[in-house]
C-alpha positions in Angstrom: 0.0 -0.1 -0.1 1.3 3.6 -0.9 1.8 5.7 1.7 0.4 9.4 1.9 3.8 11.0 2.6 7.2 10.2 2.0 10.6 11.8 3.3 13.7 13.1 1.5 17.1 14.1 3.1 19.1 16.9 2.1 21.8 19.3 3.3 20.1 22.3 1.5 17.2 24.4 2.3 14.6 23.6 -0.2 11.0 24.5 -1.0 10.7 22.3 -4.0 12.6 19.1 -4.9 13.9 18.8 -8.3 15.2 15.7 -10.0 18.9 15.4 -9.8 21.4 12.9 -10.9 22.0 10.4 -8.4 25.7 8.8 -8.0 25.4 5.0 -6.8 26.9 1.8 -8.0 23.7 0.2 -8.5 21.3 1.0 -11.6 18.3 1.8 -9.3 20.3 4.1 -7.4 21.9 6.2 -10.0 19.2 7.4 -11.7 18.2 11.1 -12.5 15.1 11.9 -10.3 14.0 12.3 -6.5 14.6 9.4 -4.0 12.4 9.2 -1.0 11.6 6.9 1.9 8.7 5.8 4.1 10.4 6.6 7.1 12.1 10.0 8.0 15.0 8.2 9.9 15.9 6.3 6.8 16.6 9.7 5.1 19.1 11.2 7.7 22.2 9.5 6.3 21.5 11.2 3.0 20.9 14.5 4.5 24.2 14.7 6.4 26.3 17.9 5.0 29.6 15.9 3.8 31.9 18.2 2.2 34.5 17.8 -0.6 38.1 17.9 0.8 40.0 19.8 -0.4 37.3 22.3 -1.2 38.4 22.8 -4.9 38.3 20.9 -7.9 40.8 18.2 -7.0 38.7 17.5 -3.8 37.0 14.1 -3.2 33.9 13.0 -1.5 32.8 9.4 -1.2 30.6 8.0 1.3 28.5 4.8 1.6 25.5 3.4 3.6 26.6 0.5 5.8 24.0 -2.2 6.6 24.0 -1.5 10.2 22.4 1.7 9.1 25.5 3.8 9.6 27.2 6.1 7.2 30.9 5.7 6.3 32.7 8.7 4.8 35.6 7.5 3.2 36.7 10.8 1.4 35.4 14.3 2.5 34.8 15.9 5.7 31.7 16.6 8.1 31.0 19.5 10.4 30.1 18.1 13.9 27.9 21.2 14.3 26.5 21.4 10.9 22.8 21.4 10.1 20.8 19.2 7.5 17.1 18.7 6.5 14.4 15.9 6.3 11.5 16.8 4.0 8.0 15.5 3.9 6.4 15.2 0.4 3.3 13.9 -1.0 3.8 10.4 -2.5 1.6 11.2 -5.4 4.5 11.1 -8.2 6.5 8.4 -6.5 6.8 4.7 -7.5 8.5 2.1 -5.2 11.6 1.0 -6.9 13.0 -1.5 -4.1 12.2 -2.5 -0.4 12.7 1.0 0.9 13.1 3.4 -1.8 10.6 5.2 -3.6 11.6 7.5 -6.9 10.0 10.3 -8.8 11.0 12.0 -12.0 8.8 15.1 -11.7 9.5 18.1 -9.4 7.9 18.0 -6.0 6.5 20.6 -3.3 7.8 20.3 0.0 5.0 19.9 2.7 7.0 20.1 5.8 10.7 20.4 6.8 12.7 19.1 10.0 16.0 21.0 10.6 18.5 18.3 12.2 21.8 18.9 14.1 24.7 16.8 12.7 26.0 16.2 16.4 22.6 14.5 17.4 23.4 11.9 14.8 27.1 11.6 15.3 26.5 8.1 16.4 25.6 7.2 12.6 28.9 8.4 11.3 32.1 6.4 10.8 35.2 8.4 9.3 38.0 6.7 7.5 41.6 7.9 8.6 41.5 10.4 5.6 38.2 11.7 6.4 39.2 12.0 10.0 42.2 13.8 9.4 40.2 16.4 7.0 37.8 17.0 9.4 40.4 17.8 12.2 41.8 20.3 9.8 38.7 21.9 9.1 37.2 21.9 12.5 39.9 22.1 15.0 37.6 23.2 17.6 35.4 20.1 17.3 38.4 17.7 18.6 35.9 16.3 21.3 33.7 14.8 18.5 36.5 13.8 16.2 38.8 12.4 18.8 36.3 10.7 21.2 33.7 9.4 18.7 33.7 5.7 18.9 33.0 5.9 15.1 36.2 7.9 14.2 37.9 4.5 12.9 36.5 2.6 10.2 36.1 -1.2 10.4 38.7 -1.6 7.7 41.3 0.5 9.7 40.9 -1.9 12.9 41.4 -5.1 11.1 
């Protein structure tokens, strides 16, 4: 059964969601359109404001969703005190494409928005050694988050 509303995460303030080219390794996850989920908490990982590092044409940004619900930032940085947004939209133009994602190719008006603080979701973030070092350079006053977070070292780094 199609829900009345869906949720979309973004690091940007928006009133209308426009179709964008997604970058994912799967065919379903790399289409031009708008992705949404039935539950707002599923969109938080996609809303987090991950920056390119360095912030120039040579910069890199690479992240992935882990099976345990966390987000692994391999290249890039994130401000522990940043903000992001979850948007509530009508499901009218969306079609379900897998067990948890919905997809639309037409622009969609935002019905409501929720502003989130990155620090409240820090437990969802894991940083590679490279991403940790970039974040420390950009946000030196946030060493409490970057040094003491149990998610500062990736699984690959601990093996």
